[in-house]
N, C-alpha and C positions, 0 to 999 in steps of 0.2 A: 376489474374495468377492462377495456378495451381500447385500441385506436386512439381519439385526438385524447379523450380525457383521461388515457394513460401517460400520454405525453405531455399534458399541459399539468398532469403531478409531479411526474419524476421532471420534468424539467425544471418546474417551480423547484423542487428541493434542490436539485445539482444548484442554483443561482444560490440562493438563499447559502447551502455548502460555500459554494467561492467566495462570497463575501466576508462570510468567516477567516477562512484560509488565509486570503487575500487580506484581510484585517492584519491575523496573524502576522502574517510577513512583514506587511509596514513597518509593525511594534519591535521584530526581530530587526530590520535593518536600523530603525534606530538606535537599538542597543549595540547594535554590532560598529553604528559611526561611535558611538563611545567609547567602545571599547578601543576601536582603532585609535582612535585620540589617545588614551591611556598607553597602548602596548607603543605608540611612535612617540610619546611626550615622558615616558618613565623615565628612559637611555640618560634624562638631561639631569636626574638626581643624580649621575654618578660624579664621582669625586677626581678630575684626572689631574695629573702634574703639570711640572714647567711645559712638559715635551709633548705635552697632551694624549700620555699615556693613563688607560687607565688602575687606577689604582684600588681597587676594588672595594674601597667604604662608598657611602651611601649621606646625599646632604639631609642632615638634621635642623628645622627648623631651631633658630635663636639668634643669635647676635650677627652673627656672618651670614645664616641664609633666610630667605624671609619667603613667604607661601606666593606665588602655590608651586615653585621648582624646589619642595624640601618635603622631608618625611615630619608629619609632628607627631613626637613620641608620648606615649603616655603611659608612666607607671602605675600596675596595677597589682595587687595580691592575689596568689592562687589559691583560691578555695578547693577545688577539684579537680583530681584527673582521673577519668575513665575511660578501661580498654571498651572501645564500642565492635571493633571490628577484626578479624585477622587477615590479612591478606598474601600472594605469596612472595611479595619483593618488600611488604609495608604492612603497618597496621593503623587503624581509626582511633585515631583517641579524641574525648570533648572534653573539651578544658571551658573551666567553669571561674570567670574572674569575678573580682569584688573592685569596682571604681569609685571615684569619688562622688560623696553625694548619695550614698548608700544604694550605689545603681549598680549592677549585674549584667555583663556579660559573657552569653555562650558561643564556643569557637570550634569549630570539629575542623581536625586538618587529620592530612596523610603522613606519619613520620616511619623515613626507614630505620628496618632493624638496626642500624648503625647509631640513629639517635635516640632507643626507646628505653634506654637504662638511664639516659641525663630527666627525658623528659617524665619517666615514673619519679624519678629525684625531686624533683622540682614541684608534683605533686603532695612531697612530704615536707617539706622545706624548702624549697626554692624561689628564686624572684622569679618576673616575667614583664616588659615591656613590648609594647603593643604600639603601631608605627602607623599612622593611618597616613591617607593622602587621597584625594578627591573621594573624601566620606566612606572608604572602607577599607579595611585593614589590609595590609598589604606585605605585611613581614610580621614575624613573632620572635620576638629574644630570649632565650631563656636561661637561667646558671642557680647553679647548684652546686653548692661542694668545691668552687675555685672555677668552675668549668662553663664555659660561654658558649649558646650555638645557635646562630642565627638562623627560624623558619620560615619555609617561604609559606603562605596563604594558597589558598584556593584564586583569590583576586588577585594572584601577583602579576601583574603586567609582561604581556610576552605571546600568549599564545588569548589571549582572550577575546580577539575577534573572532574567531574561529569558529566556534559556535553559533554563536548567534546570526553570522554570515551564512555558513551551513544552513544553520533551521530555517530563514526566511529566504534561502532560494530555493530550497525545498519547498517550503508551502508556498510560496509561488508561482510556481511549475503546477503542483496539484491545483491551487485554484485558478491557473488561468484553463488546464486542461476541463474543472468541472465547469468550467462561466462557458466555455466553448461547448461543448456536450451540451447545458441546460439552454442555453440560445439555441442553438439548432434545431432541439424539440420543441422551444417552445415558435419558431419562425417557420422550421424547415421539417419539420419530425413527420409529415407523409410523404416527403419523398420515396424514402426506403421502411420500410417495417423489417427489416432483417434486423437481427438480435446484436449484431457489431459492423453498425454501417460503414463505409470507410470514413462517410463524412466526417465520424466521430472520432475514430478509430487512431487513423492516421492524424488528428491532430493534436488527440489527446494524449498517443505515445510520442510524440515532439515534442513538446509541454513539460512532460514530465520526464523524459529523461535529459533535458535542456536545464529544469532547477536540479538535476543530479549531478550533471556533469559541471554548473557554477560550485553547488555544495563540493564537489571536491577541490578544484582550484580555491576555494576558498583558504587553504593551509597557504599557498603563495601571494595571495593577492592583498597584505596587510598594507604595503605600500603603493600598489594600485589595484584599485580595487575594481578597474575596467579590464585586469585580467580576466574576471567570473564572469562579467557581459561577454566579451570575447567566447572563453571558454563554451558557455553557456549558448550560445549564439551559434557556433560550428557545431557541438554534440546535436542540438537542436535540427540545423540542417540534415545533417547525416541520420538523425532518426526517421525523419520525415520520407526523404528519398528510401530505405528501408522499408518502414512499413506501408509506404504506397507500392512498394515492389511485390511485400508480401501479399496486402489487403489484394493486387490485380490478380496475383497465383492464384489466391485461394478461389476469387472469383469465377476465373476461369475456370479451376479446376471443380466447382460446385455445380459451373453449367454444364461442361462437359458430362456428369456423372448424371444429371436428371436429366440431360436429351438421349443417352443409352440408357435406359434405366425400363427396364422389359418385365410385365411379372411373370411368375416362378408358379407355373402350376404345381401344387403341394400333391405331392407322390410318396413323398418317405417322411415320419413325424423328424420335426427340425427345432430346436431349441436354442433361443436365443434371446440378450437382452435387449428389453423395451419399455416402453413408455403407457398405460393408457391413463388419458385424460379427459372425463366429463362429467354431465351430471346423475344423479340418478344412481341406476344400477351399476351404470359404465364405472364411478369413482373406485367402488371396491376392487377394482380390476387391477389396479396400480400396485403390484406386485414384485417390477422387476426385471421378470423373464417371461416369455410370451412363445407363444408353444402353437406350430403351424404344422399341419398331415389333411390326411384323408378326411379324419372330424372334422377341421376346421380350425377357426383361431379359437383362443382360450390363454388365459394367465394360467401360469404355472408359480406354484413356492419353491424355492431351493433355490438353485443356482441351476447354469448351464446344462452339467455334468447330469443334473437327475434324471430319471427315469421312474415309470410309473403314472399312474393316474389318481392318487391321491392328490387330495387339494387340488386337485386342477379344476377351474371356473369356466366355461366355456363363452362366447362374448352373450350377454342378451338377448340380440337380436340383430337381423341384417342393416349394410354400412353401405353406404350410397359413397365412392370418391369422390370428392370434390378435386383434388390438388394436392401435387405432391413440390412439396417446398421447405428451405431447408429453416430453422425455430425464428419466431418471430419475437421482440423484445417485448408484448405486453402477452405471450404466451405464460404456463406456467413454469416455476422456477425449476421443477425437477425435470421440464422438458428443457429447457434455456442453455444448463449450465453441467447436465449428464455428458459424461464420456462412456462409449460403447467399444470394449473390448472386443476383438475379431473372434470369431466363433472357432477356427486352425488355433487358436492360445498366441497365436502371434504375439510379441511386447506391443506393435502401434497400435493405437486405436483409428476406429471407424468413421467416417464422418456423419456425424448427427443430420439427418432428416424427419420429415412428418409427415406423416398421410394425414392429411385434415376430411375428415368425413362427416358425413350428416345423416343420423341415424331414421331409419325405414322402419314405421310400425313401433312397438311396444310401448312401454309407460312413459318415453320422452321420444316420443318422432318428431322429428325435423330439427333436435337438437346437434350441438356440434360438439366430434368426440374427434380427438387429438391423438395418433399412435404414433409413438418417437421410436425409431429403432436405427441402425446402423446404416450405412450406408450398402454394404453386400447382403443385408439380411432383412432391409424392406420390400425387394423384390417378390419376397415370400411370404409377406403380409398382403403385400398387392395383388398376388395368385390367388390367394386363399379370399380374398374380398369381390376379385374377377369371378370366381366361383359359387359364391353366395348370391350376389348380386351384381352380374355382368355391370363392368361399368369402364366405359371407357377413361386412358389416359388423360390427362389435359397436355394443349400442346405445351412444345417445348417452350416456345416464346413467352407464353405465361409462365409458366413455371420460374422461369430468367430474370421474372420484373424483378423480385424477390430480393437480390443482390445488393 
């Protein structure tokens, strides 16, 4: 699928995905608000002395303390304690409790190694008390052999706000990025056919990094949720400026490369990374290595360092060069996301460019054939095409319109 149909399809997919992500972000935000309320209200359960100092005890519901600012104690029978997982500094145990009315409750808890012996003793002949607050078990008191210990569960308030808030921020950033990209493709996709147009790349990077920035600040935002919004805004603005500068430099560099590109006559054999996409016999040539030379263009097996003619497949017909351009987003995936190394074995990669051609004669005459290669190797492809079927390069202004 090419052109407008490609944009409508993938634009719609992005919008649907954005709706799902933003819906999940909304649910995470609601969970974060509930967790924040628990984190802020739980300190009110602490017992203070006449001077206002924390005694280390917690209010338990009874004659003196009433809900909602007290813990509801439930004495339970310990049916079984199983070791589930050993960690570096703790171990995870699964507790099976018997409750009144024949009900049961399973609870997994990370226990430090200092408390392991007591926990395992509780599984044989111990007692346990669950402390509930706002429909969740917050503390577990275990006792055996005259020794008693209070263990915190995973729902112990203090850091409950962080995970849902951070998750919601990340999901919101990704959802905004996909929503912008999808709407742009549906409404303005014809403005640029580039694989990574700046109109979606810059906002996408800004929204995504803003979400990550907000997630990082969630650790400090329990008392002031606006901290997340301010952090996300600052990170998003800085990211947008940086991404815009990068997009401008990339587009300018690509334009200069296209303007200065000239065919190089094939004098000696040269092998380099390349991709051929086309119908019929051209489809069988996509091997990853191209060969140019006096014998013309061919696809070769193996790597760029191989020699010899075993397995080499010459191009099945002549090609007329239409234009040289960067990869388009409706090109095959192996052209859009491939990166070609330098022929001189340097570590950095080349800029990927595409020679768009038209088959002349043969079984698929008039078919579109795409040849992808690095910016340093494509001139040799153009030279081989010119030697086989003379065709002038497109005007630089036309090539630069794809950026």
